[in-house]
ZAKOLBA-388067 format. One record per residue: x, y, z of N, C-alpha, C, CB in turn; chain; residue in one letter. Coordinates in pm, 1 decimal, decimal comma, always signed. Atoms other than C-alpha are relative to their C-alpha. Glycine has a CB too. Layout:
N
PT     n_px     n_py     n_pz    ca_px    ca_py    ca_pz     c_px     c_py     c_pz    cb_px    cb_py    cb_pz chain resn
PT        X        Y        Z        X        Y        Z        X        Y        Z        X        Y        Z     A    a
...
//
This chain:
122
PT     n_px     n_py     n_pz    ca_px    ca_py    ca_pz     c_px     c_py     c_pz    cb_px    cb_py    cb_pz chain resn
PT    +69,9   -126,2    +24,6   +964,0  -1321,7  -2373,7    -34,6    +65,7   +170,2   -155,5    -38,1   -104,8     A    q
PT    +57,3    -99,4   -104,0   +861,6  -1067,2  -2096,6   -143,4    +76,4    -71,3   +132,7   +126,0    +40,0     A    v
PT   +130,3    -27,6    -26,0   +504,7  -1002,9  -2040,7    -36,5    +91,6   +121,6    -59,9   -120,6    +12,6     A    q
PT    +46,3    -79,1    -93,4   +346,6   -706,1  -1827,9   -113,2    -17,5    -13,3    +31,6   +119,5     +3,3     A    l
PT   +119,3    -26,4    +34,0    -20,3   -741,8  -1778,6    -76,2    +58,3    +94,1    -52,5    -96,9    -41,4     A    v
PT    +55,9   -123,7   -114,3   -220,3   -445,7  -1566,7   -183,6    -85,9     +8,1     +4,4   +236,3    -99,9     A    e
PT   +170,6    +81,7    -25,5   -558,5   -546,4  -1428,9    -41,2   +126,5   +105,5     -5,5   -213,6   +102,8     A    s
PT    +49,8    -48,6   -127,8   -804,3   -389,4  -1201,6    -59,4   +200,4    -16,8   +157,8    -31,5   +123,1     A    g
PT    +43,3   -130,3    +16,0   -911,1    -59,8  -1375,2   -134,9     +1,4    -35,6    +75,3    +69,7    -92,0     A    g
PT   +143,3    -13,5     +4,1  -1275,7    +56,6  -1459,5    -74,1    +89,8    +34,2    -46,3    -71,1    +48,3     A    g
PT    +38,3   -130,9    -43,5  -1491,5   +296,4  -1393,3   -101,0    +13,4   +178,5   -100,0    +52,9   -145,9     A    l
PT    +29,0    -50,0   -101,3  -1567,8   +445,0  -1061,8    -51,4   +119,4    +45,0    +68,6    -13,4    +38,5     A    v
PT    +59,5   -135,0    -47,8  -1759,2   +769,3   -885,2    +94,5    +86,5    +45,1    -96,3    -12,1   +107,2     A    q
PT   -102,3    -87,2    -80,9  -1565,2  +1058,5   -759,8    -36,5    -20,4   +110,8    +12,0   +143,7    -20,5     A    p
PT    -37,0    +12,7   -110,3  -1402,4  +1001,8   -452,2    -33,6   -164,8    +32,4    -64,3   +110,4    +83,1     A    g
PT    -21,1    +82,6    -36,2  -1413,6   +643,5   -504,3   +156,7    -44,6    -24,3    -93,9    -58,9    -36,2     A    g
PT   -184,4    +69,4    +24,0  -1065,9   +368,6   -493,5    -48,0    -79,3   -118,7    +93,7   -130,8   +155,2     A    s
PT    -39,3   +136,2    +72,5   -946,5   +165,7   -753,2   +176,2    -64,4    +52,7     -3,9    +44,0   -194,7     A    l
PT   -106,9    +35,3    -28,3   -654,3    -81,6   -692,8    +46,3    -84,1   -138,9     -6,8    -68,7   +134,0     A    r
PT    -51,7    +82,0   +136,3   -452,1   -167,5  -1007,3   +130,0    -79,3    +40,5    +41,3   +111,8   -137,6     A    l
PT   -127,3    +91,2    -19,6   -218,7   -478,3  -1032,0    +65,1    +35,0   -138,1    -32,3   -180,6    +25,2     A    s
PT    -64,4    -11,8   +117,9    +31,1   -504,8  -1288,4   +138,3   -137,2    +42,4    +53,3   +191,9    -28,9     A    c
PT   -126,8   +137,4    -47,3   +234,0   -853,8  -1296,8    +49,5    -56,2   -117,5    -64,4   -148,2    +92,3     A    a
PT    -82,6    +18,2    +96,1   +532,5   -942,9  -1481,8    +29,7   -155,2    -24,9   +115,1    +78,2    +30,4     A    a
PT    +16,8   +148,6    +25,0   +571,3  -1274,1  -1651,8    +94,7    -34,5    -96,5   -139,2    -42,6    -47,4     A    s
PT    -99,8    -25,4    +90,5   +838,0  -1451,9  -1856,4   +159,1    -34,4    +33,0    -16,1   +136,2    -25,5     A    g
PT   -145,1    +24,4   -103,4  +1231,0  -1529,1  -1830,7     -5,6   +123,9    +54,0   +167,8    -31,8    -74,4     A    s
PT     -5,3   -100,4   -106,3  +1289,5  -1288,7  -1565,5   +124,2    -42,7    +78,9   -136,7     +5,6    +91,7     A    i
PT   -124,1    -40,5    -69,6  +1636,3  -1265,2  -1379,0    -52,9    +92,4   +140,6   +103,3    +96,1   -115,7     A    f
PT    +38,8    -77,8   -131,7  +1562,2   -996,2  -1140,0    -59,3   +115,6    -51,1   +122,0    +38,7   +101,7     A    s
PT    +70,0   -102,0    +58,8  +1305,5   -669,6  -1178,6    +52,8   +124,6   +100,3   -170,7    -32,2     -5,5     A    i
PT     -9,4   -138,5    -59,7  +1448,9   -309,8  -1096,3   -152,3    +87,2    +67,8    +63,4    +88,2   -130,4     A    g
PT   +115,5    -70,2   -111,6  +1236,8     -6,2  -1006,8   -171,3    -11,3    -96,8    +59,2   +222,6    +38,2     A    a
PT   +121,1    +32,5    +94,3   +877,4    -59,3  -1160,6    -92,9   +122,0    +13,3    -83,0   -144,8    +43,0     A    m
PT    +80,6   -143,0     -7,9   +602,8   +262,5  -1239,0   -124,3    -65,1    -59,8    +68,3   +150,1    -97,3     A    g
PT   +131,7     +2,2    +70,0   +292,7   +351,0  -1339,5    -35,5   +155,8    -18,1   -119,4    -86,1    +90,1     A    w
PT    +44,6    -64,0   +118,2   +162,0   +580,8  -1609,4    -80,6    +36,8    -42,5     +8,9    -28,0    -64,8     A    y
PT    +98,2    -32,0    +36,7   -115,0   +771,3  -1748,6    +25,1   +124,4   -106,1    -76,2    +17,1   +112,3     A    r
PT    +41,9   -109,8   +101,5   -217,9   +890,6  -2010,2   -172,9    +51,0     -7,1    +44,1    -65,7   -152,1     A    r
PT   +174,9     -0,7    +50,5   -578,6  +1107,1  -2085,4    +11,8    +68,8    -69,4   -125,6    +37,5    +79,1     A    a
PT    -22,6    -21,3   +111,7   -689,0  +1185,1  -2363,6    +17,6   +157,3    -11,0    -97,7    -63,0    -76,1     A    p
PT    -27,1   -151,3    +61,6   -547,3  +1517,5  -2539,4   +179,1     -2,4    +89,5   -159,4   +165,6    +74,9     A    g
PT   -132,4    -55,4   -118,9   -251,1  +1497,1  -2288,3   +130,2   -107,6    -33,9    -58,9    -26,7   +210,9     A    r
PT    -94,7    +84,6     -7,9    +90,0  +1331,0  -2272,3     +9,4   -121,0   +103,4    +94,2    +74,1    +10,8     A    q
PT    -53,2    +69,9   -126,4   +228,7  +1026,0  -2086,9    +48,6    +72,3   +123,1   +107,3    -76,5    -37,0     A    r
PT   -101,6    -79,4   -117,9   +300,1  +1125,6  -1741,7    +44,8   -112,2   +112,0    -95,4   +141,1    +93,6     A    e
PT     +2,4   +113,1   -164,7   +457,8   +943,2  -1415,4    -76,2    +42,9    +68,3   +126,1    -15,2   +107,5     A    l
PT   +144,1    +56,4   -148,4   +179,4   +835,0  -1146,9   +104,1    +26,2    +93,0    -85,0   -214,3    +21,7     A    v
PT    -37,4    +26,2   -136,9   +450,9   +702,7   -890,4    +86,7   -134,8    -65,8   -143,2    -25,5   +129,6     A    a
PT    -62,4    +67,5    +21,4   +739,6   +496,7   -911,1    +72,2   -114,7    +90,0    +46,1    +65,4    -47,6     A    s
PT    -52,8    +63,1   -132,7   +916,2   +224,9   -666,3   +100,3    -65,4    -61,1    -97,1    -96,8    +91,6     A    i
PT   -158,6    +80,4     -1,3  +1268,7    +76,5   -633,7    -22,2   -109,2    +38,4   +119,2    +48,9    +91,1     A    s
PT    -27,3   +146,3    -23,5  +1369,0   -264,7   -611,4    -18,8    +18,5   +171,9   +174,7    -63,1    -66,6     A    s
PT    +18,2    +29,1   -135,3  +1401,5   -201,8   -224,1   -106,3    +77,9    +43,8   +116,0    +20,5    +79,4     A    s
PT   +144,8    -13,2    -42,5  +1033,6    -42,2   -209,9     -9,7   +152,6    +61,2    -43,9   -124,2   +119,2     A    g
PT    +14,9   -158,5    -41,7  +1103,3   +322,3   -188,0    -73,3     +7,7    -99,9   +125,3   +112,2    +10,7     A    s
PT    +80,6     -0,6    +88,9   +831,1   +492,1   -379,9     +4,1   +199,7    -35,2   -151,5    -89,0    +62,3     A    g
PT     +0,1   -143,1    +28,7   +800,6   +823,0   -556,8   -138,4    +25,1   -101,4   +155,1    +44,6    -76,7     A    n
PT   +117,1    -85,1    +55,2   +507,3  +1021,2   -678,6    -25,8   +146,1    -38,1    -80,8    -12,9    +76,1     A    y
PT    +50,7    -87,0    +64,3   +382,5  +1237,7   -900,3    -86,9   +129,1   +119,9    -91,0    -88,4   -107,3     A    a
PT    +30,0    -61,7    -91,7   +249,1  +1567,9   -690,1   -124,7    -20,9    +19,4    +32,3   +109,6     -7,0     A    d
PT   +199,6    -60,8    -28,6   -142,2  +1604,2   -778,1    -33,2   -155,7    +43,6   -136,9    +73,7   -200,2     A    d
PT    +66,0   +137,5    -72,2   -141,3  +1174,1   -644,0    +31,5     +1,6   +108,7    +33,2   -134,0    -42,4     A    v
PT    -72,8    +11,5    -84,9    +71,9  +1241,5   -350,2   -105,3    +28,4   +167,5   +123,5   +101,3    -47,3     A    k
PT   +124,1    +37,0    -92,7   -182,1  +1120,9    -40,2   -147,0    -70,3    -67,2    -43,5   +145,1    +69,9     A    g
PT   +103,4    +46,4    +52,1   -402,6   +964,1   -218,5    +31,0   -107,4   -115,5    -74,2   +110,6    -40,2     A    r
PT    -52,6   +118,0    +31,3   -228,4   +714,3   -421,0   +134,7    -67,6    +54,7     +7,0    +10,9   -119,3     A    f
PT   -123,7    +56,4    -29,4    +30,2   +463,7   -310,8    +22,1   -130,0    -81,3     +9,5    -24,2   +147,1     A    t
PT    -29,4   +112,9    +67,9   +229,9   +248,5   -465,4    +97,4   -118,1    +86,7    +67,8    +53,1   -129,3     A    i
PT    -77,1   +127,4   -151,7   +374,7   -125,6   -329,7    +13,8   -100,9   -130,1   -149,4    -88,6   +191,6     A    s
PT    -17,0   +171,2   +126,9   +526,4   -438,6   -504,1    +33,4   -118,2   +108,1   +187,0     +2,1   -152,1     A    r
PT    -81,7   +118,3    -61,7   +575,7   -774,7   -401,7    +60,8   -116,5    -86,3    -87,8    -67,2    +95,2     A    d
PT   -164,2    +28,1    +59,9   +908,6   -904,3   -533,9    -81,7   -181,6    -48,1   +193,1     +7,7   +179,0     A    n
PT    +51,9   +145,5    +52,3   +767,2  -1282,0   -512,9   -129,0    -42,1    -67,6     -4,3    -78,7   +103,3     A    s
PT    +75,2     +8,7    +78,8   +474,7  -1207,7   -704,1    +49,1    +70,2   -134,8   -108,3    +38,6    +56,5     A    k
PT    -45,3    -86,8   +111,6   +656,2   -989,4   -981,7    -88,8    +96,6     -9,9    +16,0    -63,4   -128,4     A    r
PT    +90,4    -84,5     -2,2   +392,8   -762,5   -933,1     -6,2   +153,6   +114,3   -102,2    -95,2    +17,2     A    t
PT    +26,9   -127,5   -107,6   +304,5   -399,0   -823,4   -103,0    +34,9    -13,4    +72,1   +120,3     -2,7     A    v
PT   +155,4    -97,4     +5,0    +26,8   -198,7   -749,9    -15,0   +113,8    +15,5    -92,2    -20,5    +83,2     A    y
PT    +27,1   -101,9    -42,2    -95,7    +86,2   -741,7   -195,4    +33,2   +110,4    +32,9    +70,4   -146,4     A    l
PT   +144,4    -27,0   -109,6   -392,3   +193,8   -454,4    -69,7   +183,9    -31,2    +78,1    -13,4   +222,7     A    q
PT    +28,1   -160,3     -7,7   -594,6   +507,6   -555,8   -120,7    +39,7    +51,8     +2,7    +66,6   -130,0     A    m
PT   +114,2    -16,6    -43,1   -799,8   +642,9   -351,5     +3,2   +181,7     -3,7    -20,6    -87,2   +147,5     A    n
PT    +41,0   -144,5    +30,1  -1046,5   +998,7   -347,2    +64,0    +25,5   -142,1    +57,2   +113,4   +119,7     A    s
PT    -27,4    -32,0   +123,7  -1028,8   +955,4   -725,1   -109,9   +128,6    -47,9     -8,7   -138,2    -85,3     A    l
PT    +75,3    -66,6    +32,3  -1135,8  +1240,6   -908,5     -2,2    -11,3   -183,6    +31,8   +124,2    +75,2     A    g
PT     -1,0    -24,2   +145,7  -1234,9  +1316,7  -1293,6   +127,2    +23,9    -81,4    -77,0   +108,3    -20,9     A    p
PT   -109,0    -37,9    +12,1   -913,1  +1451,1  -1322,8   +100,8   -154,4    -19,1    +22,5    +99,9   +123,9     A    a
PT    -57,4   +125,6     +4,2   -785,2  +1084,1  -1284,0    -30,2    -97,3   -123,5    -39,1    -60,8   +118,9     A    d
PT    +57,7    +53,1    +98,0   -960,0   +965,0  -1589,0   +182,8    -42,5    -94,6   -136,7   +129,1    -75,4     A    t
PT   -113,3     -0,1    +70,9   -674,2   +803,1  -1797,2    +23,3   -138,0    -10,3   +108,7    +77,5    +56,4     A    a
PT    -62,6   +171,8    +19,4   -524,8   +466,0  -1941,7   +123,1    -32,0    +63,0    +35,6    -43,3   -156,6     A    v
PT    -80,2    -13,3    -44,0   -299,3   +396,8  -1719,0   +127,1   -167,5    -26,8    -64,2    +53,0   +127,7     A    y
PT   -110,7    +99,8     +1,1    +25,3   +171,8  -1742,6   +148,9    -32,9    +49,8    +11,5     -5,7    -93,0     A    s
PT   -100,5    -33,4   -131,4   +330,6    +44,9  -1571,9   +126,1    -60,9   -148,4    -28,8   -131,6   +215,1     A    c
PT   -184,9    +81,1    +59,7   +662,0    -72,8  -1678,1    +65,4     -0,2   +108,2   +120,8    +93,5   -123,1     A    n
PT    -34,8    +79,3   -117,7   +906,4   -214,0  -1521,3   +216,5    -48,8    -48,3   -153,0   -176,8     +2,8     A    a
PT   -124,8    +46,9    +84,8  +1324,0   -264,1  -1583,9    +51,0   -135,3    +66,0   +128,3   +119,7     +0,6     A    d
PT    -25,6   +173,2    +14,9  +1387,9   -588,3  -1634,4   +147,6    -54,6    -50,9   -111,8    -63,7   -121,8     A    i
PT   -113,5    +68,4    +18,6  +1717,9   -807,9  -1610,7    -22,5   -114,3    -40,0    +73,2     -6,0    +95,6     A    r
PT    +78,1   +131,1    +26,8  +1635,0  -1129,2  -1812,3   +119,6   -107,6     +9,7    -84,9     -2,1   -160,8     A    r
PT    -90,6   +145,4    -14,3  +1984,3  -1329,5  -1774,7   +116,8    +93,7   +111,0    +90,3    -84,3   -200,3     A    f
PT    -71,2    -26,5   -127,1  +2235,3  -1356,2  -1452,0   +151,5    +18,2    -95,3    -13,4   -146,5   +139,7     A    p
PT   -134,7    -15,9    +83,1  +2514,8  -1350,7  -1717,1     +4,8   +156,2    -72,8     +5,1   -130,2   -130,1     A    w
PT    -14,3   -103,7   +130,2  +2438,6  -1004,6  -1856,0    -41,5   +133,4    +52,5   -102,4    -40,4   -138,4     A    t
PT    +67,0    -80,8   -114,7  +2363,9   -677,8  -1635,9    -62,1    +69,2    -78,3    +78,7    +80,5   +105,2     A    g
PT    +59,7    -43,7    +81,9  +2187,6   -570,0  -1905,5   -150,0    +36,4    +27,9    +22,8    -76,1    -87,2     A    k
PT   +129,5    +25,1    -45,9  +1843,7   -417,2  -1800,3    -62,0    +77,1   -126,1    -37,9    +55,8   +161,5     A    t
PT    +92,5    -95,1   +114,2  +1546,3   -336,3  -2050,8   -117,4    +20,6    +44,7    -27,6    -59,4   -143,0     A    t
PT   +112,0    -58,9    -41,9  +1246,4   -125,2  -1991,6   -141,6    -76,0    -64,6    +16,6   +151,3    -39,5     A    t
PT   +119,2   +101,4    +53,9   +911,1   -367,5  -2064,5   -158,1   +119,2    +45,2     +7,0   -203,2   +121,3     A    y
PT   +163,3   -126,2    -13,1   +562,6   -163,6  -2071,9   -107,3    -96,3     -5,5    -38,1   +137,0   -160,0     A    w
PT   +105,1    +46,4     +8,2   +253,9   -303,8  -2028,0   -120,7    +39,9    -68,4    -14,8    -11,8    +89,4     A    g
PT    +66,8    -38,7   +113,9    -75,9   -288,7  -2262,9    -61,6   +133,5    +35,9   -101,3   -105,0    -46,0     A    q
PT    +94,7    -78,3    -43,9   -273,7    -51,5  -2008,2   -107,8    -57,4    +68,7    -41,5    +65,2    -93,0     A    g
PT   +101,0    +20,1     +0,2   -559,6    -34,7  -1877,8   -110,4   +140,2    +66,2    +10,0   -126,3    +59,5     A    t
PT   +124,2   -117,7     -9,6   -903,6   +223,6  -1866,0    +22,6    +24,1   +151,4   -185,4    -57,0    -43,5     A    q
PT    +59,3    -50,7   -114,9   -985,2   +396,6  -1557,2    -56,5   +151,7     +5,6    +96,9    -17,4    +97,9     A    v
PT    +80,6   -161,6    -28,0  -1263,2   +666,3  -1535,4    -83,7    +25,9   +102,5    -92,7    +43,3   -106,1     A    s
PT    +79,8    -15,2    -96,3  -1403,5   +830,1  -1271,2    -87,6   +129,0    -59,1    +79,6    +15,5   +138,9     A    v
PT   +101,7    -73,2    +80,8  -1743,7   +989,7  -1367,5   -119,8    -24,2   +103,7    -25,9    -63,1   -167,5     A    s
PT    +83,1     -6,4    -76,4  -2051,8  +1025,6  -1173,0   -122,4    -56,0   -109,4     -1,9   +141,4    +70,8     A    s
//
């Protein structure tokens, strides 16, 4: 079994910061790309940021310069540092990861976390 568990969400005032974490656990041989998505009320899920296994990040235009994605491969964890938050950032944030479970197969599967609520309001 593989699990991704997010933490770090909450309520923050406009202009504030939050740091999300997503830890993978279970039977894992290697982890490829990891990412953060969000779904705001009434909207489709959208990519916020992704990071390759080598640490190269990619960001949605509306978070560039405000959010930073990083990962600690030794902890199987991906982070999302969010600064200068605004009401438009209110959403459920979910992480995903491309995971290879066994060394004898090249098969990778994308796993998702349950999501964590981020609310930005005064």
